[in-house]
C-alpha positions, 0 to 999 in steps of 0.5 A: 681469234678469241672469245668473251666469257663472261663469268658469273660467281657465288658464294665463296667463288665470290669471295676469292674472285672480290667480284660477282662477275667479270669477262674472260678473253680466251682463245677461239679453240679454249673449252670450259677447262681451259676457262677454269684453268684460266680462272684458277692462274689468275685468282691464285691458290684459293681459286685452284683449290675451290676448282679442284686439280689443275683448275680442272672442275674435279672439286664434288661441290663445285656446280658449273653452268653455262648459260643456265644448264649444268655441265656435270664434271668430267663432261666437255663444256664446249664454249662459245663467244658471249656465253655466261658460265656461272661457278657455284661451290657448294653451300654447308653450314648449320 
C-alpha cells in the first residue's frame, strides 16, 4: 500500500524544488521524516542541506506544517493519505 502526500514549497525550498507544489508517493508506513528524506533524495544536496542532517528537520529556521499545523523539530509527524505538507524556510534579510 502507499499514500499520496501533497508538498507545498515556499521561499528557498520553492527555488530548490523548482516548483511550488508536487505530489509524492510514500510507503503506507512512512512518516514526516520519511517524506523529508524522500525530498532530500529527489532534489539533491541543496534540499538536503535545507532540510538538515539526513533529510530530518534539524535546521533551526525550517518550519514544517501538516495540514496547517506546525510540527516542532524532533516531534513525530504521522502522515495520512492525502495530507498536505508545507515546507517554509526562515526568511531573512534587511
